[in-house]
C-alpha positions as CSV (number, residue, x, y, z in Angstrom):
1,M,33.0,-20.9,39.9
2,K,31.9,-17.4,41.0
3,N,31.7,-14.5,38.6
4,V,33.0,-11.1,39.6
5,Y,32.1,-8.2,37.2
6,C,34.8,-5.6,36.9
7,I,34.4,-2.0,36.1
8,S,37.6,0.0,35.5
9,G,38.6,3.6,36.2
10,L,38.3,6.6,33.9
11,G,39.2,5.6,30.4
12,A,41.0,2.4,31.6
13,D,40.3,-1.1,30.3
14,E,40.8,-4.7,31.3
15,R,44.6,-4.4,31.5
16,I,44.3,-2.8,35.0
17,F,42.7,-6.1,36.1
18,S,45.2,-8.5,34.5
19,K,46.8,-9.6,37.7
20,L,43.7,-10.5,39.6
21,A,43.7,-14.2,40.3
22,V,41.6,-16.0,43.0
23,D,40.8,-19.8,43.0
24,G,37.2,-20.4,42.0
25,V,36.7,-16.9,40.8
26,N,36.1,-15.7,37.2
27,F,36.8,-12.1,36.8
28,I,34.7,-10.6,33.9
29,Y,35.6,-7.2,32.6
30,L,32.6,-5.0,31.7
31,P,33.5,-2.8,28.6
32,W,32.4,0.8,28.6
33,V,29.0,1.5,26.8
34,V,28.4,4.7,24.8
35,A,27.8,7.7,27.0
36,Q,25.5,10.6,25.9
37,D,26.4,14.2,26.7
38,A,23.3,14.4,29.0
39,D,24.3,11.2,31.0
40,T,25.0,11.5,34.6
41,V,26.9,9.0,36.8
42,E,23.5,7.6,37.8
43,T,22.1,7.2,34.3
44,Y,25.3,5.8,32.9
45,A,25.3,3.3,35.8
46,A,21.9,2.1,34.6
47,K,23.4,1.5,31.2
48,M,26.3,-0.5,32.7
49,A,23.9,-2.5,34.9
50,A,22.0,-3.6,31.8
51,T,25.2,-5.3,30.5
52,I,25.4,-7.6,33.6
53,P,23.8,-11.0,32.6
54,E,23.0,-12.4,36.0
55,P,21.0,-11.4,39.0
56,D,22.6,-10.5,42.4
57,P,26.0,-10.0,40.8
58,I,29.3,-9.5,42.6
59,I,30.8,-6.3,41.2
60,L,34.4,-5.0,41.6
61,G,34.8,-1.3,40.8
62,M,38.2,0.4,40.5
63,S,38.2,4.3,40.9
64,F,35.4,5.7,38.8
65,G,34.2,2.1,38.3
66,G,33.7,1.9,42.0
67,M,31.4,4.9,42.0
68,L,29.4,3.3,39.1
69,A,29.2,0.1,41.2
70,V,27.7,2.0,44.1
71,E,25.1,3.5,41.8
72,I,24.4,0.1,40.2
73,A,23.6,-1.4,43.6
74,K,20.8,1.2,43.9
75,I,19.3,-0.1,40.7
76,M,19.6,-3.9,41.2
77,P,20.3,-6.2,44.1
78,V,24.0,-7.1,44.4
79,K,25.6,-9.9,46.4
80,K,28.7,-7.8,47.2
81,L,30.6,-4.8,46.0
82,F,34.4,-4.5,46.0
83,L,35.5,-0.9,45.9
84,I,39.1,-0.4,45.1
85,S,40.9,3.0,45.0
86,S,37.5,4.6,44.8
87,A,34.9,6.5,46.8
88,K,31.5,5.6,48.2
89,T,30.1,9.1,48.4
90,K,30.9,12.6,47.2
91,H,32.4,13.3,50.6
92,E,35.2,10.8,50.1
93,L,36.3,12.6,46.9
94,G,36.9,15.7,49.1
95,E,36.1,19.3,48.3
96,D,38.9,19.4,45.7
97,P,39.2,15.8,44.5
98,G,42.7,14.9,43.3
99,I,41.4,13.0,40.3
100,V,39.5,16.0,39.0
101,K,42.3,18.5,39.8
102,F,44.8,16.3,38.0
103,F,42.8,16.0,34.7
104,I,41.6,19.7,34.8
105,K,45.3,20.7,35.0
106,Y,46.1,18.7,31.9
107,K,43.4,20.4,30.0
108,L,46.0,23.1,29.6
109,I,48.0,20.6,27.5
110,P,46.7,19.0,24.3
111,F,45.5,15.6,25.6
112,G,46.8,13.9,22.4
113,I,50.4,14.9,23.4
114,L,50.0,13.5,26.9
115,K,48.5,10.3,25.4
116,H,51.6,9.6,23.4
117,F,54.3,11.2,25.7
118,P,53.2,10.5,29.3
119,N,55.5,12.2,31.7
120,K,57.0,11.8,35.2
121,I,54.1,13.8,36.8
122,F,51.5,11.4,35.2
123,Y,53.3,8.3,36.4
124,S,53.8,9.7,39.9
125,R,50.2,10.7,40.3
126,F,48.9,7.2,39.4
127,G,51.8,5.5,41.3
128,A,53.5,3.7,38.4
129,Q,56.9,2.9,39.6
130,T,58.4,0.0,37.7
131,E,58.9,-0.2,33.9
132,E,56.2,-2.7,33.7
133,E,53.7,-0.5,35.5
134,K,54.6,2.5,33.3
135,K,54.2,0.4,30.1
136,M,50.8,-0.8,31.2
137,L,49.6,2.7,32.2
138,A,51.0,4.3,29.0
139,G,49.3,1.7,26.9
140,I,45.9,2.4,28.7
141,L,46.5,6.2,28.2
142,R,47.3,5.8,24.6
143,D,44.1,3.8,23.9
144,T,41.8,6.0,26.0
145,D,38.7,7.5,24.3
146,T,39.2,11.2,24.9
147,V,35.4,11.9,24.3
148,F,34.5,9.4,27.0
149,L,37.1,10.8,29.3
150,K,35.7,14.4,28.9
151,W,32.2,13.2,29.6
152,A,33.3,11.1,32.6
153,M,35.1,14.1,34.2
154,K,32.0,16.4,33.7
155,A,29.7,13.7,35.2
156,L,32.1,13.1,38.2
157,L,32.0,16.8,39.0
158,T,28.2,16.6,39.4
159,W,28.1,13.3,41.3
160,N,26.4,14.1,44.7
161,N,25.9,10.7,46.1
162,E,25.6,10.3,49.9
163,T,24.2,6.7,50.2
164,Y,25.5,3.2,49.5
165,C,24.5,-0.4,50.1
166,D,25.6,-2.5,53.1
167,D,27.3,-5.3,51.2
168,Y,30.6,-3.7,50.2
169,V,34.3,-4.1,51.0
170,Q,36.4,-1.0,50.4
171,L,40.2,-1.0,49.9
172,H,42.3,2.1,49.6
173,G,46.0,2.8,49.4
174,T,47.8,5.0,51.9
175,K,49.8,6.6,49.0
176,D,46.9,7.2,46.6
177,K,47.5,10.6,44.9
178,I,44.3,10.6,42.8
179,I,41.7,10.0,45.5
180,S,43.2,11.3,48.7
181,P,43.3,9.0,51.7
182,R,42.5,12.0,53.8
183,Y,38.8,11.8,53.0
184,V,38.3,8.0,52.5
185,N,37.0,5.6,55.3
186,P,37.8,2.1,53.8
187,D,37.5,-1.3,55.4
188,F,41.2,-2.0,54.5
189,W,44.1,0.3,54.2
190,I,46.7,-1.0,51.9
191,D,50.1,0.2,53.1
192,G,52.0,1.9,50.3
193,G,49.2,1.3,47.9
194,T,48.8,3.9,45.0
195,H,46.0,4.4,42.7
196,I,46.9,1.4,40.6
197,M,47.5,-0.9,43.5
198,I,45.0,-3.4,42.0
199,Y,47.8,-4.0,39.5
200,S,51.0,-3.2,41.5
201,L,49.9,-4.9,44.7
202,A,47.5,-7.5,43.2
203,G,48.7,-10.3,45.6
204,I,47.4,-8.4,48.6
205,I,44.1,-7.4,46.8
206,N,43.6,-11.0,45.7
207,G,44.0,-12.2,49.2
208,I,41.4,-9.8,50.6
209,I,39.0,-10.7,47.7
210,A,39.3,-14.4,48.5
211,R,38.6,-14.0,52.1
212,H,35.4,-12.1,51.4
213,L,33.8,-14.4,48.8
């Protein structure tokens, strides 16, 4: 049995990975650790790395989790990285990254209101189309730690990474509205994939993971 350690996106939790299923693979969710105000993406990645209990791990990072995975690979040897709906470098976020633009926009609205009353714009940006997807995303939003989210947004704005390890497989959706496909250069384009394709198109994701393990 191979262990794959999963790091979710901004404020998200293990629910985003609930449809991952590959024979012979144990997907292990890594919970967020406490972030300090002074933490950067790099220093926070070191904290997350310390929670991985085995050497040369396989890490799967979704969105912000993928950026953390890239930084973890600079701290410790990794067997492989799976980067899903994410970015390897600051350049893949673009000059005006959609994920930053979206959340900065919603600073104009009390986040507590959005948490309990997600709207059509929110669902559209993340690509939630079915009632099941909307329910999953609304649940994650409702349980999001707003203090952590604010820290992560600030850290993301100062992430200036330009290097990454060789042992990675990057998957990106053609309809991702959070991290624009315009700037990303992945190994696999997922046709029609949105930012939550790891959930909505899990069958395709599972197949690619299986072929690369």
